[in-house]
C-alpha angles and dihedrals in degrees: 000000000000117000087233094058097038111122089226092060098085134130116249096281091184086081112077125200088251089068087065094049092260114144121214092229105028102030112203091001120086117263091241137019114282115263122241116262121264118270091263087072097040092120090063093051092045093050090052093049090051097043102084092052095045104039139067131175112283088227092058109100096172119129095254091049094048090052091055098048093096089059090052092050090051091048093051092044089054091054091048089055095056124110116241107261120210118227098220092118091057101047098092096049117069093191092054091048089052091049090048091052091048093050097043094045092051090047089050094054093042089051097048100040096045092060107109110260093230088068098094096178121115114278111251115195106208119243090244088070104024101051099050092039092055091047094048089047091052091053092049095040092235135123116274094240138071109300140178088265090059096046098039120008096044100026106089143082137190117264089211111023090195091065130071124268113273136143089256091053096049132086136177116261108203131025125173097209099043089228129135086226090067092045091052092046091057094041090056088056096050090046087056090050093052093046088052094059090087089056090055089053090052091051092048093047091050092053091049096053105120097213126013092189094078127093090234091056096047091047090054092048090052092051092046093050088053089051090048090053090054092048093052090048089052090051089053090052090050092050090047089055090069092077103072095047105033110063113217093222092050091047095049099043106026106028111026098055090065090059093057115129130209094270099041094110092056140282092285095054121108105262128217115280114221103210113222093018117109117225092005089163087074094060122109103244108157098121132230126331136168084238086076093067107119088200093065091045089051091055089051093049094046094049090042097238104184108215093162094056092236091149130049106246136166139278088042115235117256119248089250097058101033107134089349095141115026097085093050094050092050092049092051089060089067088066093057125091107273095243091054091050089050090052091057091050090048091049092050090054094068111114089205103085110189088213092057091045090053091046090056095040113061093199090060099049097082096047090046093050090047090057091048092048090052089054091047090052090050088056091048087055091048091054091052092050092047089052092051098042101036116012096045093041093048089065092067120102102250113089118215126167113263121260125208120027094259095049091044089061091049093054094047091049092050093047094049093047091052092049098048123356091193095061122101115273115273114254125210136195114337089020091286130144107228097234088052091048096059095039093045090053092052094042094048088054092051092050091061090071112111099213090079095038107052 
């Protein structure tokens, strides 16, 4: 009997997804909208509700923006005057901790990115924001900066609270730009998360099968791989739907700059200083990225996509994209809620790789390869969207600091190439050149297919 199909080779089924803060209906999103913070923290909630009206991007030098700068200065001065609030009253309630992180992270990015760009001094985040944000982040096991969880997983409410949760009954809570483009951008992401819940069920059911050596078990795995292919194709369609309703120019110039993290201008840039926080230079402060979606990581783990090139697979990676992605993907996990990161580690511990099962079971090879090809096509689509929304837009004249970690690398690469084409290629997070990052992700997915590796 193969070690893959042995009934003893099972993941620890005593641990349910709920232990990792995964809901049966909403997946990595909470089952219900996050509650408002207790009255002790009302100043945080009030500052967030006032931010969009008072603040504009510090890089915006238009007449309307210049006329509002005094409001921004007053808003930031108010935050600087706050006392540092402890988070003791939040520690026993995970939903309140998540809400606190969402509020404080949005306040952080509003504070930093509304500072006029002509102010070249180092950015100091006041203790009133920095200290509680770092403490809340420690309790949640997440980075003390705006993350995908803040902008997507925790950033929604019900239109009609009396009705059940559905895409039609959900709306985005907070947007920096005030644009419908930003609302739609975030709603596309939470729609992806909800569509992916079925994939999480498939993964859990696979790991709970008592014996993979039976015909009944392999038949179920084949059907579930077919289902998974359909889910991934649906996710691609959802991602594709962003293009008609989120304008690339609006995204690049009005939305993305708010997402910018401390290191978006490059590793040599002066990072944000978190006042009152020791060793703040060691914090993860890159800002949100779709690469922080635990759902997408779960698909990669389940299908055994090898980003780190641990196994010899064909077609062999080119010299240019060897190892171009593994470090970035690992780093993005540090921006996930700790329980979701633990889930991925738990999932990776299963000795029953579905890829190895398919390799040893001819009837499963085609459905497995179809699921991998669907994921590869999704990444092809992602590359095209990145090109349209970031690469093409970055060639316009106006210069704005980069946003998410991936787009930051793109901008740095383009700037350095334009300054001196003979210089070494710009490297991004994890030591990766951005073009290699995207291609290596796609190519690693393609190499998982069995038809070239049997």
